[in-house]
N, C-alpha and C positions, 0 to 999 in steps of 0.2 A: 590308517583306520583298520587295517586287517585284524588287529589284536584288540579291537575295541572292547569296552566295557559298559554296558549300559545298567544306570541305576535309577533308582525313583527320582532323583532331583528334587526340586523345590518347585511350588506353583508362583513363585515369586522371584526376583522381578520379572514380568512378561519380556518374551522376547528371546534373542539367544544372546547368552552373556557367556563370556570365555573367563573362565578362573585362573589360568596358567596353567592347567593342565588337561582341562577339558570344556565343554560348553553345555551349559544347562539352558534346556529348551522348556518354553511355557507360553502355551495360547489358550486363549480363552473361547467357550465356545458353550452356551448354555442348552445347545438342541443337538450337538453332534453325539455319535457313538463311538468314533475312534479316529485318532489323528496319527499319521505317519508324518517323519521327517524324511526327507530325501536329499541324498548328496550328489554333486554333480562335479565332473570335470568338463568345462565347457558345456555342452549339451547333453554328455552321455551319463546317465544316472550310474552312479558305483556303489550305492549302497542305500538300504530303505529299513528305517527303525519304528516299530510303533512306541509312541510316547506310552510307557506303561501305567502312568498314575493319572489320578481324577480326583483334584480336590478344589473345592467352591467353584465348580465349573471351569477349572482351569487343568487341560492336560499339559502332563509336563515328565520330563525324562532328562538325567544328565548322562552325557556321552563321553567317556574318557578318550583322549588322543584329537578331538575335533578343534582345530585351532584356526586364528585369524587367517580369512584369506580363503576359507572354505564356504563353496556356493551350495545353498540349499533352497528348499521350499518345502511347503507342506501339502499333503493329500488326505482330505478330510470325509469323513464316511458319516451318512446320517439319511433322512428320507428325504426323496426328491417330491416333493408335494407343493409346487408352486402356487395351489388354492388355499393352503395351509400357511403360506409365507417361508415353506422351506426348500432351498434349491442345491442342497449337497448332492457331490457328484466326483468321486474320488479320482475319477479320469482325468481332471483339471488340478496341474499342479498351482499352488496358490502362494501369492506373496505373503510373507508374515506382516500383519499390521505394525509390528514394533521393529522392523529390520531396520539397522544403522546404516546399511549402504547396499545399494542395487549395482547388477551389472549386468550389460544387454540391454537391449529393448524389445520390444512388443512388435511381433511379427502378426500382421492381421491374417487370420486362417480360419476357417469354420471351426477347427478344434478347439479354440479357446472361448468358444459359446458351451453354456451348460446343456442347453439344447440343440436339436438339430437345425441349425442355423438355416439351412435351404430350403426348411419348409416353413419358415416363418411363425410355426408354432412353437411358444416356448412351453408348452406343458410335455413336447417330447423330451427324451433324454439321450444324450449324446455320449459313445463310448470311445471317441477317438482322444488320443493321449495330447494334451496341450502343451507338453514340456518342451519337445523341440522351439516352440514359436514365444515361449514367455522369457522374460528377464529373470533373473535369480537374485535372492537374497545371499547377503555376504557376511560371514562372521567378522567383526572388526577387534583390532586391539585399541581401545579406548584412551591410552594413554598419549598425552602431547602435552611440551614443555611450552608453555604461554610465556615466554620471554618478554615479550614487548608488554606487557599487561601493567607493568608499573606507570604507562603513561596513558592508561585508559582513563577516561574523562567521567564525570558524574555531570551532565549537563542538565541544567535546571530547566524546566518547562519555558519559562519565560525568556531564556536564551535558546529556546531550540528553533532550528531552521532546518525543514526536512526537505531532503533533496530525492525524488522519486526518479527510478532508471531500473535498466534490464542490464542482468550480469554482461550479454553476450552483446546486444548492441551498443551499451557505453563504448566498447574496446576494437569492435569487429574490424574498425576501419582505420585506427588511431596509428600512423605511421612510426611513432617511437617504440611501439610495444612489439616485442619480437612475434615475428608471424606466426611461430607455433603457440603463443600464449593469447593471441589475440582472440577474445570471445569466450574467456576461461575466467575461473576464479584467480587463478594465479596473474592472469592479464590485467584484472580489475584491481589488484593489488600491487601494480607495476609503480614505480616511482614517478612517470609522467602523470599517471591516473589521479594518484593521491595528491599530488601538487596542484593538480587543476583544482579539485575538491577543497582543499585546505585555501587555495589562495581566493577561491569565490566567495568562501566564508560561512558556506553551511556548516551546518554541524551533525547531522543525523543522516545516515544514507538508507533510504528504504528501498530495497532490492524487491521487482517483482518476483513472483512465487519461484522458488527453488526447491521445494520439496518435491521428490520425484513423481513425475506425470506422464501421463500418456497421449503420445500423438493420436489425433480423430482418425479413423478411416476414412471418411468422407473427405478430409482434407488430404490426405497422402493419395488420394485417387486423382485429385486436383494437383497434384506436387506444390502442395501447400504444408504448414504445418502448425500445431497448437504453440506460436510463439511465446506468449504471454504466461503460458503455463498454468490456468486456471483449470485443470484438470487432474486432480492429485489421486497419486494411488499409493504413496508411501511417505506417512506425517512425521517420520523420524530420520530418513533418508536425502542427503543432499544430491540433487539429480546429476548422475554421471556425466549428462552431455555436456555439461561447462566445467569438467575437468580436462586439463591438458595431459594429466597423468591419471587415467581412469580406475587404475586398481587403488589408488590412493587417492581417491575423490574427498573422502572424509578430511583426510589429513590438510589437502590442500585447499579446502572450506576453511579448515581452523586458521592455517596460515593466512588466508587474505582477513580474516576478522581479526586476527592479532595484529597484522600490519595497520588496518585502519585505526584499531585501537591506540596503536604507538603512535598515530599522527594525530590525536586525539579526536577522531570522529567516533560517533555512536553508529551502530547496523542494527536496522530494523528490517522484520521479513515481513511480507505480504503472505499471510497464511489463509488457505482454503480448506476449513473444516465443516464447512456447509455440506459440500456432496462428494463423491468420488468420481472416477473415470470410467464405473462399472455401467453408468446409465440406467436406464429402466430395466423392464421386464426382457426386453430385447436386446440388452446389452451382454458385453461380454462377461464370463466367470474369471476374475483375475485374483482376487483376494476376499474382500468381505462380503460378498454375495455368497463365497461357497464355504465359508467357514462359518458364519452363522448369520444370514439374510435377516430373520426375524428380528434378531437385536439390533443390529447395525443401522437399519434403514425404517424410516417412518413409512409404513404402509397404511393402505386404506382399510379403517376398520372392520368392514364388513365384506372387502374385495380383498383379502391380502396377497393375492397373487401381483396387484398393482401399486405402485409408489406413488406416496405423496410427493407433489412437486413443486415444492414453494421455492425452489432456486431456479426454475428454468432450463433445468440441464438434464432433468430425468429422475433424479433421486434426492432424497435429503437426507442427510446422516441424522441419527436418533439420538438426539442430547438428552432424552428424557430418561434414557437407559443409563444407570451407574456404571457400568463396566465401560459405555461409550464415552461420558464425561471421564472416566478415569483415562480413557487412551488419550483423549484430548489434553488433558492435564497433564499426564504424563510427558504427552510431545512437547507442550510449551516449557514444562519444567526442564526436560532435557534440554532446548535449544536455550533457554535462557539460562541455566546452569552449567551443563558442559559444555554447550557452543559458545557460551559468554555473548549472547544475542542481547540487546539492550530495549528491543520493544517490538509489537506485533501491531500489524494493521489487519483487521479480520474482515475478508471477503465476505460480504452478504451478512454482517453481523448481526443481522436481525435474528435469521435462522438460530443461531447458538443459544439466542434467550427464548426460543420459542419452548411451550409445553406443548400438549395435545391439543389445547382450547387456544392457542395462539401466543403473541409475545408477553412476555410478563418481566418488566422491569426488577422482581424478585425471583426470577428463574434458577434452577439449581445452578445451571452453569454459572451465572453473574454470581451466585452467593459463593459457590466454590473458588473463583477468581477471586472475590472482595476478601475472603478469609486466608488465603494462600500467602504463608510468609514469605516466598520468592517472588511468585508473580505479583503480589501487591506493591513491588519494589520496581518494577521495570513500566515502562512507556505502553498504555493499551490504547489503540486508536480503531473505534470501530466504523465499518461503511454501514450506517445506519438504515439500511434498507433491504428488501427482498422482493420475489415477487408473489410473495402469498398474501393473502387477506390482511389488512392493516400491518402492511410490511414497512411502510416509511414512518420512520421513528426517531428522525433528525433531533435532537435535545431530548430522547426518552431514556438514554443510557444513565445508570447512576453514578454517584461521586467517585471519582478515581478514574473516570474514562474520558477520554478525547474523541471526538466524532469528525468525520468528513461532513463540511459543511457546504452542500451544493447549491443552498441559497445564496450563500455568499458568492459565487463562481457565476450564479445566472444573472444577480442584480449588478456586480461590478460589471459584468459583460455588456448587459442594459443599458447602465449608466454610459460609458463609453462609447458605446454607437448612438446615444442619445435618445434610450427608449426608457429610462427609467429617472425618477425626480430625485432630488437629494433626501427628501423623507424615505424613500427607500434604501438608501444606501447609507445613511447616518449611522443607524444601528448595526449594521455590517463591519463600519469603521471601527467601532468600539467592541469588536468582539461578540456580537451577537447576542448581549445579556437578555435579550426578550426570548431568544430560544433557550438558552444555556443557563442563565440565572434562577430557573424555576427550582431548581434543587439547592436547597441550603449548602452555601461552601463551595459549589463549583467555581472555577476559577476562569478567566477570560481565555485559558490556554485550551479548554474545553473546545472551543472552535478551533476544528483544521482548516485554515482557510487557503483554497485553491482557486485559482481561474483554469486553468488546465490539468489534466490528468493523462495516464496512458490512455484511458478510455475518452476519445472525442480529439478534436482538432488539436493540435500545438498551438502554442502562441502565434507562432508566424502565420500559421494558417487559419487562424482565428480572424485576422488582418488581410488575409488575401482571398478567403473563399466565402462566398453566400452560401455554397450547397456543397454537400459532401460529393467525393469523388471516389467510392470505392469499388470501381471496375474489376482491379486486379485481385479481390478476394473472390470471384468468381460468381457471384450472386446477383448478377445483374443491378448491381447499386442498391438493392432493396435492404440491405444489412445495415446497420449503424443508425443512430438517431439523425433524425431530420430537421430537429430543432435545435441548431448550434448558436443561435442568439450570435451570428458574427455578421462583419460588414468586409466586404471586400475592398472599401476604400473606392469601388469607380470602376474596377476592371477584375473580371473573374481569373485569378491564377496569377502565374509570373507574368511580369510588364517590363518594358524599357521606359515607362513615363515616370520621368522624375519628380512629378508632384507628387503622383501615387504613390512611388516609393517611399518619398520622404514622410507621407501622411501614415503611412503602413509604420514606418521606423518609430514615429511619435505614438503613435497608438500602443505599440508594443510597450516603450518606455513609460506610458501612462499607467497601462497595467500591471508592470512589474513594480512601478513605483506605489501603486495601490495595495497591491499582495504585501509587499514586504513593509510597508509602514503604517499598516493597520493591526489595531489590537487583536490579539490572539495568537494562533502559533501557523506562520506561514510553510505551506509547502509548495515548492518549485519543482515543474516538471522537468526532468534531465533534457539537456538541449536547448531550452526555452532562453538560455541566458546567453544563446548567441545566434537563435532566431532558426532552429533545426525546423525542417520541413518534411511532413509526410504527403507531399504533393497533392494534399487535399483529402486523404483518406482518413476518416475519424474512426474506423474501427480495424485497426491493423494487427488485430489478432493473430492473424495467420502469417504475417508478412515477415519472414525471417530473409531479409531482403533489403535492399537499399533504402527502400521504403522506411524500415523500422533502424536502419545502423545508423551512430551518428557520423555525420562527416565532418571531419576535423581539420579540412582544409578550409579556412575560414576567409572570406572577402572582408573589405573595408569595413563594412557596414555589419557584420558579425561580430569583429574585433570591437568595433565602438560600441555594440550592446553589450557585449561581454562586460567589457570595463565599465560602462554604466550600472549593469546589475553589482559588479564588485562594489562601487559606489555606494550603492543603495543599501546593501548589505551592511556595509560599514555604519552608514548612517544609523540603523536599526540599532547596532550594536553601541554606538557613541551617544545615543539618547535615549536612556532607559525609560522616558515617559512614553516614548513610541511602545513600547512592550509591557505594560504593566499588568500583574496577574490580576489584580484587584479591578473589577469592571469598574469603567468611567461611565457615569451615568449623566453629568449636567446637572444634578440635583444640588442645593445648597447644603454644603456642610456647615452647621449652625456654630459647632465648637469650635472650628478654624476661620470660619467667615470666608469661606472659599468655595468655589465652583468649578470642580475638574475639567468641566470642558464647556466652553461657549461657541455657539454657532452663531456666524456671521454673515451677513450679507454684504453685495459687491460696495454700500455706502459705509461700512466698519461699523455698521450696529448690527445689536442682535437681531435674530431670526424672529419674525412674528408668525405667529399661527396662521396667519392668512398665506406667507411667504412658503411655511412648508406645506402647506395644501395646493399650492399653484403648480400645476403640471408642467408649465413653459420655462419655469427658473432652472436654470442649466449650470450657473456659477455660484458657488458658496464657499464659506470657509470654517474652522474649525481650530479655536485655540485651546490648546491642553495645557494646563497650569503644573508646573513640574512642583510647586507647594503642596497639591494634593496630598492627604495621606496615603501612604502605601500599603498601611495594614489597618486593623482595627482601633490601634491606639492613636488618640489623636495628637499626632504629632506631624510638624510640617514635613514635608519632602523635600527633596534638596537637588532635584532636577531642575535642568535648563525646560523653559517654556517654550512650545513651537506653536507654530501658525502653520497648518495645511489649507492651501485653495485648491479647490478641482474646478476646473471648466471643462464640460462636454459639446459647450456651444463652439460651433464653426468659426465665429468671429472673436477679435479682442475684446475684451472688457475692461473699462477702468474700474479698479479694487481700490477702495481707501482703506490703507492698514490701520486697524485699530489699536487701541492702546492695553497696554498689559501693564503688570507692575514689575515685570523682571527686564527694567531697563527701559532706556528712553528712545530704543529704536529695535527695528528688526534687521537681523542679517540672514541673506539669501543663501540657504544651503543647497537647493535643488530647484531646477528650472527644465521642466523635459523638452521644452521647447527646442532646447540646444541638446545636439546629439551626446556632449560630453557633460550634461545637467548642468550646466554653467551656474557658480557661485560666487560668494565672496562680497558683491556688493550689500552695502547698508543703507536702510530708510528709514526716516524719521517717522513717528506716528503722525497719523493722518495726512501723509504723503501718499499720493496715487500711482500705484503699480499697473502696469499695463498688461494683464494676463493674457497671453496669447491664447488662440483658440485651440481648444483641446490641448489641453496642457495640465498638469501637476505641479505645484509648487509647495517647497517647504522652506519656512524661514525660523530662525531661533531667537529669541528676545536677548537683548546684551547691552552694552556700554558702547556709546560714540568714541571712535578713536580719530 
């Protein structure tokens, strides 16, 4: 770069883009007065250039000779007036919001704060250079040969089974993955890991955040880290901590996606566009705060020194600003288009749909998403709540969106611990049409059903602990939710009691069968398929340790549970009536003279209104008629009809098997009372099946042989 030539360049696209001969730099700031781009050899600054042009609030310049592998950052000049919302400080090296790759990690030092941190007064101005303590951005070569793309699958929503997991935790302890690849993108794509996912039968892998993020200072002081990664600082860069080859982290991530696609698996990202790692007015100046604080963040209208905190993390990204919406949209298009990501789960999704007056189902962001020709074709999943006023919006997102359904989780947990009646569970089993059916044309897949997630107990711990045990987090067990709707089956934590162990295993099978055989989109927490434990920790966000890492040394019970999970997933695939995209309602279809669902009691008769209202009733059934129409066209379906029986009562129930038009008998497909889900037996109509205590049964209508 000694013979560099700097030219005006272009104001678009934003970020650093290599042309083959040089790199164009473009950065938005509505309130800055000057922007410099600085180049580094490690932590040593080698060159600094002022971006010469300013067009439509974008500073830009083209520098010949700057190519892939160049480390860089910005210094941005402007007023330091916190009371007016401005926090410019050119002594602070800033990360490019559009950087495609990061190198290095943040060292927490007073110099990374825009104010004199030791004073605790954010109106002071700090003159120390933060560059030695900052990660750097990297100019990248975007070319990649997507050689496995021929096998990329277009998985329909009604076939989708989501598997939520963590890049590092999934592979960190797997003995078949080479040690240097464990916990990395390359390790995740190892043949053994892909074989586990494909043999399990899931279709879509949802990765906890992989956008570049920061470890909180308070955690590092306790020898902990932000393991989950909900602390984003770079919306375009895969985090280098998960790369086995850090200088080529971008390529390694693409290779992982390519191999997963080659195995027929979709890849979703859990994305955090609601806040950043810069915190509130006392937080560090790492990127957005120093580039244009008043544009990127929601500030209190009358006290612009302070941040609106609808996220509970100190700041809230300002999606009401057109350039901020552009950044989020550009990021999503980049991951969907260039990185070939198949879907996104939006952390605290309500934030993204907020305007200055609150949540709006017709917000600028939702409108932008709806009309985008690329993003409207990928799967979009909202976590439909935040900490702000009116933040709980389950069912409030518009058509085209799916949503995490925490009401499903809570009701299913309560039912199987004997705390919820059939009337509470019925709608959840049918895709929660009472919640998601209010918008015209929404489908049952809009309900993303889950019984466990990264946040909370694992399935094993739900059946093993009444209370959280988060002592390892260093907060005196005060963190995490105290209301887990769990039941330890009589003993808190690990036990040698065979009866307790047997009950726990059956409860896990009940929960998995309910999840995987309900209408809607099932999401399985990684590791639940073989009973992974977090030792009672229900908030393992800071545990980059054995608490979070998968233990692949499975015992007999773990292997049996894994085999059971595979069987149930296969049943979901084999019997399409279990995954209809059209809401099943139980209403009479006059044109076909069919009811798609009939609820039955233990006498084999249809449930009465009195029985629905009886809180003591714990055993009931649902007949799903495979002849029910699949679309609006009045045409008979050709699916098998099934009978589901659920019994949350502790004792055995004599259940008279009801009549159906689908043949003269019922064939047993699943009984969770048996570890292998025993199946195969046939039963004539009106025969009595002794339903074991706390069990889930599935039958299919058929012919006697």
